[in-house]
Backbone bond lengths (Angstrom), bond angles and torsions (degrees), N, CA, C in turn:
res aa  C-N    CA-C-N  psi(-1)  N-CA   C-N-CA  omega(-1)  CA-C   N-CA-C  phi
1 X - - - 1.441 - - 1.533 112.09 -
2 X 1.328 118.56 -39.04 1.472 117.60 177.88 1.533 112.45 -59.71
3 X 1.331 116.53 -31.40 1.453 119.60 178.94 1.528 110.99 -66.09
4 X 1.311 117.28 -39.33 1.462 121.94 179.04 1.530 110.15 -65.88
5 X 1.323 116.67 -41.85 1.459 121.11 178.35 1.533 109.82 -64.09
6 X 1.320 117.18 -42.86 1.461 121.65 177.60 1.524 111.19 -60.00
7 X 1.313 117.00 -43.72 1.465 120.84 179.30 1.524 109.99 -63.21
8 X 1.312 117.74 -44.41 1.470 120.75 179.68 1.527 111.00 -61.67
9 X 1.313 116.74 -43.06 1.469 120.44 179.19 1.522 110.22 -64.80
10 X 1.331 117.95 -43.70 1.453 120.72 178.78 1.529 112.30 -62.61
11 X 1.325 116.99 -39.56 1.463 120.14 177.94 1.527 110.31 -62.73
12 X 1.316 117.02 -44.52 1.466 120.83 179.95 1.523 110.75 -64.36
13 X 1.344 116.61 -46.68 1.465 119.89 -179.55 1.527 111.48 -64.11
14 X 1.312 116.90 -38.98 1.470 120.45 179.46 1.525 110.75 -69.84
15 X 1.310 117.30 -41.24 1.460 121.19 -178.26 1.533 111.47 -62.82
16 X 1.338 115.76 -44.06 1.461 119.96 -179.71 1.527 113.06 -88.60
17 X 1.314 117.47 4.33 1.465 124.85 176.52 1.527 111.94 51.83
18 X 1.311 114.36 54.84 1.458 121.59 179.36 1.519 109.34 -85.80
19 X 1.320 115.82 128.82 1.464 125.67 174.97 1.515 110.93 49.05
20 X 1.323 118.81 -128.68 1.459 122.47 -178.32 1.521 112.90 -81.87
21 X 1.310 116.22 -11.66 1.464 119.65 -179.36 1.523 111.64 -71.12
22 X 1.328 117.26 -16.90 1.449 120.79 176.33 1.525 112.02 -66.50
23 X 1.321 116.92 -24.47 1.463 121.73 179.99 1.525 112.02 -95.64
24 X 1.313 116.92 -5.32 1.459 121.81 -179.79 1.529 110.14 -67.69
25 X 1.308 115.81 133.76 1.459 119.75 -179.51 1.527 109.95 -72.26
26 X 1.339 115.27 142.99 1.456 120.59 177.58 1.520 110.77 -63.95
27 X 1.322 116.99 -23.37 1.463 120.43 -178.78 1.528 111.83 -64.44
28 X 1.334 117.69 -32.06 1.464 119.72 176.50 1.525 110.52 -65.04
29 X 1.314 115.65 -40.72 1.458 119.91 -179.81 1.527 110.27 -69.35
30 X 1.331 116.64 -41.45 1.461 120.19 177.58 1.534 110.48 -64.12
31 X 1.326 116.46 -37.52 1.473 119.91 177.57 1.530 110.71 -63.51
32 X 1.330 117.28 -40.58 1.467 120.28 176.71 1.525 111.51 -64.63
33 X 1.332 116.21 -37.46 1.462 119.83 177.30 1.527 110.67 -64.89
34 X 1.323 116.65 -41.55 1.470 120.57 177.97 1.520 110.41 -64.51
35 X 1.320 116.88 -40.91 1.464 120.80 178.23 1.529 110.77 -63.00
36 X 1.330 116.89 -42.18 1.465 120.70 178.07 1.523 110.49 -63.46
37 X 1.315 117.33 -40.82 1.465 121.02 178.40 1.526 110.98 -61.56
38 X 1.326 116.17 -47.96 1.465 120.44 -179.91 1.526 110.23 -62.53
39 X 1.332 116.99 -40.57 1.464 120.85 -179.85 1.533 110.81 -61.69
40 X 1.331 117.00 -52.20 1.458 120.12 -173.68 1.523 112.83 -74.96
41 X 1.301 118.62 -27.67 1.457 120.63 -177.58 1.526 113.90 -89.56
42 X 1.318 117.50 -30.89 1.465 119.19 -173.01 1.522 113.47 -122.52
43 X 1.313 117.40 -56.00 1.470 120.76 -172.12 1.522 111.39 -66.53
44 X 1.332 117.23 -44.10 1.461 120.34 -179.56 1.529 111.06 -60.94
45 X 1.324 117.16 -39.12 1.462 120.80 179.05 1.524 111.24 -71.06
46 X 1.331 117.25 -37.02 1.468 119.93 179.18 1.525 110.94 -66.15
47 X 1.321 117.13 -36.43 1.463 121.08 179.65 1.520 112.92 -82.01
48 X 1.327 116.79 -11.35 1.457 120.93 178.79 1.513 114.07 79.25
49 X 1.320 117.35 16.38 1.462 120.09 -177.67 1.520 112.27 -68.72
50 X 1.321 117.42 -29.95 1.461 119.41 178.92 1.517 111.01 -68.29
51 X 1.321 117.87 -36.44 1.468 121.51 179.36 1.527 111.63 -73.32
52 X 1.332 117.09 -32.73 1.458 119.96 179.26 1.521 111.13 -62.31
53 X 1.326 116.29 -39.52 1.459 120.34 179.21 1.529 110.36 -65.11
54 X 1.328 116.93 -43.11 1.459 120.36 179.53 1.521 111.51 -64.84
55 X 1.330 117.20 -41.11 1.461 120.54 179.88 1.525 110.99 -66.59
56 X 1.307 117.58 -36.86 1.464 120.45 178.32 1.523 110.28 -65.35
57 X 1.328 117.18 -41.25 1.465 120.66 177.92 1.528 110.94 -64.44
58 X 1.327 117.19 -42.06 1.467 120.77 178.66 1.528 111.59 -63.67
59 X 1.311 116.70 -41.77 1.465 120.29 179.46 1.530 110.43 -63.81
60 X 1.316 116.84 -40.19 1.462 120.34 178.85 1.529 110.62 -63.82
61 X 1.323 117.04 -43.83 1.470 120.87 178.58 1.525 111.36 -63.64
62 X 1.341 116.67 -40.03 1.467 120.76 178.67 1.523 110.92 -61.80
63 X 1.330 116.42 -45.16 1.466 120.16 -179.69 1.524 111.13 -63.18
64 X 1.342 116.19 -41.89 1.465 119.05 178.47 1.522 111.50 -64.59
65 X 1.324 117.02 -40.13 1.462 121.11 -179.85 1.530 110.58 -65.42
66 X 1.329 116.90 -42.48 1.464 120.08 177.99 1.523 111.45 -64.78
67 X 1.324 115.90 -41.84 1.464 119.10 179.46 1.523 110.39 -63.94
68 X 1.309 117.31 -39.61 1.478 120.29 179.71 1.523 111.24 -68.24
69 X 1.324 117.55 -43.60 1.466 118.77 -176.03 1.523 112.28 -72.90
70 X 1.306 118.91 -38.93 1.461 119.31 179.56 1.529 111.45 -82.01
71 X 1.312 117.32 -24.65 1.456 120.45 178.19 1.510 112.05 -71.46
72 X 1.337 118.14 -31.46 1.460 122.13 -178.53 1.523 111.85 -76.25
73 X 1.330 117.63 -24.93 1.463 120.67 -176.83 1.529 111.68 -76.44
74 X 1.289 117.30 -22.16 1.481 119.91 -175.74 1.468 112.42 -76.84
């Protein structure tokens, strides 16, 4: 996510030609976009990072559900 935010900020700074970013080549920004695409589409899936996030969310929901169901019985 920080990479996406960085790309958005660079696009805005380059578009409005702020400070030294006005001289920055669009190719650097396009290269960052390509890198972000490759990361989110291929590398993240190969490393299993997308599944880790889903499993963490499921575990959190399970714990909350158990706490609610056993907490109400007492």
